[in-house]
DSSP file (Angstrom, degrees, kcal/mol; ACC not computed):
  #  RESIDUE AA STRUCTURE BP1 BP2  ACC     N-H-->O    O-->H-N    N-H-->O    O-->H-N    TCO  KAPPA ALPHA  PHI   PSI    X-CA   Y-CA   Z-CA
    1    1 A M              0   0    0      0, 0.0     2,-0.3     0, 0.0     0, 0.0   0.000 360.0 360.0 360.0 138.2  193.9  -91.9   90.8
    2    2 A C        -     0   0    0      1,-0.1     0, 0.0     2,-0.1     0, 0.0  -0.564 360.0-161.6 -79.4 135.9  190.7  -90.1   89.6
    3    3 A K        +     0   0    0     -2,-0.3     2,-0.3     2,-0.1    -1,-0.1   0.325  61.9  95.7 -98.6   6.4  191.0  -88.1   86.4
    4    4 A Y        -     0   0    0      2,-0.0     2,-0.5     0, 0.0    -2,-0.1  -0.760  67.7-136.3-101.4 145.3  187.9  -86.0   87.0
    5    5 A I        -     0   0    0     -2,-0.3     2,-0.5     2,-0.0    -2,-0.1  -0.871  14.5-141.3-100.5 127.7  187.8  -82.6   88.5
    6    6 A V        -     0   0    0     -2,-0.5     2,-0.3     2,-0.0    -2,-0.0  -0.765  24.1-172.2 -89.2 129.0  185.1  -81.9   91.1
    7    7 A S        -     0   0    0     -2,-0.5     2,-0.3     3,-0.0     3,-0.2  -0.875   8.7-157.5-123.0 155.1  183.7  -78.3   90.9
    8    8 A R        +     0   0    0     -2,-0.3    -2,-0.0     1,-0.1     0, 0.0  -0.876  67.0  26.4-126.2 160.5  181.3  -76.3   93.0
    9    9 A N  S    S+     0   0    0     -2,-0.3    -1,-0.1     1,-0.2     0, 0.0   0.795  71.4 144.9  61.0  32.9  178.9  -73.4   92.5
   10   10 A I        -     0   0    0     -3,-0.2    -1,-0.2     0, 0.0    -3,-0.0  -0.914  50.2-126.1 -97.8 116.5  178.4  -74.1   88.8
   11   11 A P        -     0   0    0      0, 0.0    -3,-0.0     0, 0.0     0, 0.0  -0.335  16.4-121.9 -67.5 143.8  174.8  -73.1   87.9
   12   12 A I        -     0   0    0      1,-0.0     2,-0.1    -2,-0.0     0, 0.0  -0.731  29.2-123.7 -82.7 124.6  172.6  -75.7   86.3
   13   13 A P        -     0   0    0      0, 0.0     2,-1.4     0, 0.0     3,-0.1  -0.436  16.5-123.0 -69.8 143.3  171.3  -74.4   82.9
   14   14 A N    >   +     0   0    0      1,-0.2     3,-0.5    -2,-0.1    -2,-0.0  -0.684  41.7 165.7 -86.9  88.7  167.5  -74.4   82.5
   15   15 A L  T 3   +     0   0    0     -2,-1.4    -1,-0.2     1,-0.2    -3,-0.0   0.671  64.4  66.3 -80.2 -17.8  167.3  -76.5   79.4
   16   16 A R  T 3  S+     0   0    0     -3,-0.1     2,-1.2     1,-0.1     3,-0.2   0.729  81.0  83.3 -78.0 -21.2  163.6  -77.2   79.7
   17   17 A Q    <   +     0   0    0     -3,-0.5    -1,-0.1     1,-0.2    -3,-0.1  -0.683  42.5 153.3 -90.6  93.8  162.5  -73.5   79.1
   18   18 A R        +     0   0    0     -2,-1.2    -1,-0.2     1,-0.1    -2,-0.1   0.783  66.5  44.4 -84.9 -30.5  162.4  -73.1   75.4
   19   19 A Y  S    S-     0   0    0     -3,-0.2     3,-0.5    21,-0.0     2,-0.2  -0.878  80.5-127.7-119.9 148.4  159.8  -70.3   75.4
   20   20 A P    >>  +     0   0    0      0, 0.0     3,-1.2     0, 0.0     4,-0.6   0.032  66.0 124.8 -85.8  30.2  159.7  -67.3   77.8
   21   21 A F  G >4  +     0   0    0      1,-0.3     3,-0.9    -2,-0.2    23,-0.0   0.859  67.8  57.4 -59.7 -38.4  156.0  -67.8   78.9
   22   22 A A  G 34 S+     0   0    0     -3,-0.5    -1,-0.3     1,-0.2    -5,-0.0   0.739 113.4  40.1 -66.2 -22.5  156.8  -67.9   82.6
   23   23 A T  G <4 S+     0   0    0     -3,-1.2    -1,-0.2     2,-0.1    -2,-0.2   0.410  89.0 115.9-106.8   0.6  158.4  -64.4   82.4
   24   24 A M    <<  -     0   0    0     -3,-0.9     2,-0.2    -4,-0.6     3,-0.1  -0.437  55.8-139.8 -74.1 144.4  155.9  -62.8   80.0
   25   25 A Q    >   -     0   0    0     -2,-0.1     3,-2.1     1,-0.1    47,-0.3  -0.623  38.9 -78.6 -95.3 159.9  153.8  -59.8   81.3
   26   26 A V  T 3  S+     0   0    0      1,-0.3    47,-0.2    -2,-0.2    -1,-0.1  -0.376 120.7  26.6 -58.7 131.4  150.1  -59.4   80.4
   27   27 A G  T 3  S+     0   0    0     45,-2.9    -1,-0.3     1,-0.4     2,-0.2   0.193  94.6 116.2  97.8 -14.7  149.9  -57.9   76.8
   28   28 A E    <   -     0   0    0     -3,-2.1    44,-2.5    44,-0.1    -1,-0.4  -0.531  41.1-177.9 -84.8 155.0  153.2  -59.4   75.6
   29   29 A S  E     -A   71   0A   0     42,-0.2     2,-0.3    -2,-0.2    42,-0.2  -0.962  16.3-150.8-146.9 162.8  153.3  -62.0   72.8
   30   30 A I  E     -A   70   0A   0     40,-2.0    40,-2.6    -2,-0.3     2,-0.5  -0.966  14.0-136.1-133.0 153.4  155.7  -64.1   70.8
   31   31 A F  E     -A   69   0A   0     -2,-0.3    38,-0.2    38,-0.2    -2,-0.0  -0.944  17.7-168.5-109.5 128.7  155.6  -65.5   67.3
   32   32 A V  E     -A   68   0A   0     36,-2.8    36,-2.8    -2,-0.5     5,-0.1  -0.975  25.1-118.6-118.7 121.7  156.7  -69.1   66.8
   33   33 A P  E >>  -A   67   0A   0      0, 0.0     3,-1.4     0, 0.0     4,-0.5  -0.139  37.9 -94.5 -58.3 157.1  157.2  -70.3   63.2
   34   34 A H  G >4 S+     0   0    0     32,-2.5     3,-1.5     1,-0.3     4,-0.5   0.786 116.1  56.0 -47.5 -50.8  155.0  -73.1   61.9
   35   35 A P  G 34 S+     0   0    0      0, 0.0    -1,-0.3     0, 0.0     4,-0.2   0.817 118.0  35.4 -60.2 -26.9  157.0  -76.3   62.6
   36   36 A K  G <> S+     0   0    0     -3,-1.4     4,-2.1     1,-0.1    -2,-0.2   0.362  88.9  99.8-105.6   5.0  157.3  -75.5   66.3
   37   37 A G  H <X S+     0   0    0     -3,-1.5     4,-2.4    -4,-0.5     5,-0.2   0.896  82.3  49.0 -59.4 -44.4  153.9  -73.9   66.8
   38   38 A H  H  > S+     0   0    0     -4,-0.5     4,-2.2     1,-0.2    -1,-0.2   0.895 110.4  51.5 -64.9 -39.8  152.3  -76.9   68.4
   39   39 A S  H  > S+     0   0    0     -4,-0.2     4,-2.2     1,-0.2    -1,-0.2   0.911 111.7  46.8 -62.1 -43.3  155.1  -77.4   70.8
   40   40 A A  H  X S+     0   0    0     -4,-2.1     4,-2.5     2,-0.2    -2,-0.2   0.889 110.1  53.5 -66.9 -39.7  154.9  -73.7   71.9
   41   41 A Y  H  X S+     0   0    0     -4,-2.4     4,-1.8     1,-0.2    -2,-0.2   0.915 110.8  46.6 -60.5 -44.2  151.1  -74.0   72.3
   42   42 A T  H  X S+     0   0    0     -4,-2.2     4,-1.9     2,-0.2    -2,-0.2   0.907 111.8  50.7 -64.7 -43.3  151.5  -77.1   74.5
   43   43 A A  H  X S+     0   0    0     -4,-2.2     4,-2.4     1,-0.2     5,-0.2   0.892 107.9  53.1 -63.4 -40.3  154.2  -75.3   76.6
   44   44 A A  H  X S+     0   0    0     -4,-2.5     4,-2.5     1,-0.2    -1,-0.2   0.899 108.2  51.2 -62.3 -40.2  152.0  -72.2   77.1
   45   45 A G  H  X S+     0   0    0     -4,-1.8     4,-2.0     2,-0.2    -1,-0.2   0.888 109.9  49.0 -63.2 -40.2  149.2  -74.5   78.4
   46   46 A Q  H  X S+     0   0    0     -4,-1.9     4,-2.2     2,-0.2    -2,-0.2   0.914 113.0  46.5 -66.8 -43.1  151.5  -76.1   80.9
   47   47 A I  H  X S+     0   0    0     -4,-2.4     4,-2.8     2,-0.2     6,-0.4   0.896 109.9  55.3 -65.0 -40.1  152.8  -72.8   82.1
   48   48 A A  H  X>S+     0   0    0     -4,-2.5     4,-1.3    -5,-0.2     5,-0.8   0.921 111.5  43.0 -59.4 -45.5  149.2  -71.5   82.4
   49   49 A R  H  <5S+     0   0    0     -4,-2.0    -1,-0.2     2,-0.2    -2,-0.2   0.899 116.5  47.9 -67.1 -40.9  148.2  -74.3   84.6
   50   50 A R  H  <5S+     0   0    0     -4,-2.2    -2,-0.2     1,-0.2    -1,-0.2   0.898 126.2  24.5 -68.9 -41.8  151.3  -74.2   86.7
   51   51 A Y  H  <5S-     0   0    0     -4,-2.8    -1,-0.2    -5,-0.1    -2,-0.2   0.366 104.8-112.1-110.2   3.2  151.3  -70.4   87.4
   52   52 A G  T  <5 +     0   0    0     -4,-1.3    -3,-0.2    -5,-0.2    -4,-0.2   0.804  68.5 141.9  71.8  29.2  147.7  -69.5   86.9
   53   53 A M      < -     0   0    0     -5,-0.8     2,-0.4    -6,-0.4    -1,-0.2  -0.504  42.2-138.5 -95.2 167.5  148.3  -67.5   83.8
   54   54 A K        -     0   0    0     -2,-0.2    19,-2.5     2,-0.0    20,-1.4  -0.996  19.5-179.0-130.1 138.5  146.1  -67.3   80.6
   55   55 A F  E     -B   72   0A   0     -2,-0.4     2,-0.3    17,-0.3    17,-0.2  -0.916   8.9-165.7-129.0 155.4  147.2  -67.3   77.0
   56   56 A T  E     -B   71   0A   0     15,-2.1    15,-2.9    -2,-0.3     2,-0.3  -0.962  10.5-164.2-135.2 157.1  145.5  -67.1   73.7
   57   57 A S  E     -B   70   0A   0     -2,-0.3     2,-0.3    13,-0.2    13,-0.2  -0.977   9.9-168.9-143.4 154.4  146.9  -67.8   70.3
   58   58 A K  E     -B   69   0A   0     11,-1.9    11,-2.5    -2,-0.3     2,-0.4  -0.996  28.5-120.5-141.6 138.0  146.1  -67.3   66.6
   59   59 A Q  E     +B   68   0A   0     -2,-0.3     2,-0.3     9,-0.2     9,-0.2  -0.667  48.2 166.4 -76.6 131.4  147.7  -68.8   63.5
   60   60 A R  E     -B   67   0A   0      7,-2.2     7,-2.3    -2,-0.4     2,-0.6  -0.925  41.4-124.9-143.7 163.3  149.1  -66.0   61.4
   61   61 A C  E     +B   66   0A   0     -2,-0.3     2,-0.4     5,-0.2     5,-0.2  -0.971  35.4 174.6-111.4 115.9  151.4  -65.2   58.5
   62   62 A E  E >   -B   65   0A   0      3,-2.5     3,-1.6    -2,-0.6    -2,-0.0  -0.988  67.0  -8.0-126.7 131.7  154.1  -62.7   59.6
   63   63 A R  T 3  S-     0   0    0     -2,-0.4    -1,-0.1     1,-0.3     3,-0.1   0.837 130.6 -56.0  52.2  36.7  157.0  -61.6   57.4
   64   64 A G  T 3  S+     0   0    0      1,-0.2     2,-0.4    -3,-0.1    -1,-0.3   0.610 116.9 109.9  77.6  12.6  155.9  -64.2   54.8
   65   65 A E  E <   - B   0  62A   0     -3,-1.6    -3,-2.5   -31,-0.0    -1,-0.2  -0.979  63.8-132.3-126.7 129.9  156.1  -67.1   57.3
   66   66 A M  E     + B   0  61A   0     -2,-0.4   -32,-2.5    -5,-0.2     2,-0.3  -0.520  48.9 120.6 -76.1 144.8  153.2  -69.1   58.7
   67   67 A G  E     -AB  33  60A   0     -7,-2.3    -7,-2.2   -34,-0.3     2,-0.4  -0.935  57.3 -77.4-175.2-162.4  153.3  -69.6   62.5
   68   68 A L  E     -AB  32  59A   0    -36,-2.8   -36,-2.8    -2,-0.3     2,-0.5  -0.987  25.6-155.7-127.2 125.6  151.5  -69.1   65.8
   69   69 A R  E     -AB  31  58A   0    -11,-2.5   -11,-1.9    -2,-0.4     2,-0.5  -0.904  14.2-164.1-100.5 129.3  151.4  -65.9   67.8
   70   70 A I  E     -AB  30  57A   0    -40,-2.6   -40,-2.0    -2,-0.5     2,-0.3  -0.964   3.6-167.6-120.0 123.7  150.8  -66.5   71.5
   71   71 A W  E     -AB  29  56A   0    -15,-2.9   -15,-2.1    -2,-0.5     2,-0.6  -0.839  21.2-131.7-108.2 144.1  149.7  -63.6   73.8
   72   72 A R  E     + B   0  55A   0    -44,-2.5   -45,-2.9    -2,-0.3   -17,-0.3  -0.871  29.6 172.4 -90.0 124.3  149.5  -63.6   77.5
   73   73 A I              0   0    0    -19,-2.5   -18,-0.2    -2,-0.6    -1,-0.1   0.579 360.0 360.0-111.3 -13.9  146.1  -62.2   78.4
   74   74 A A              0   0    0    -20,-1.4   -19,-0.1   -49,-0.0   -48,-0.1   0.294 360.0 360.0-163.0 360.0  146.0  -62.7   82.2
């Protein structure tokens, strides 16, 4: 006898989307602290190519913490 329960209609969580780039509107931005800045920069580039968006980024110090601010520009 099987000890596992089969379920239906359970949504699959989107674990790959760490950053909200795909849902950002033009003019919106996010700040990513330093250790994860490179990862966010790479993710923004992938989303830009996939969906035809454009992003720009600047390294900044905000609230005493170094990081990367990424803006959607188109």
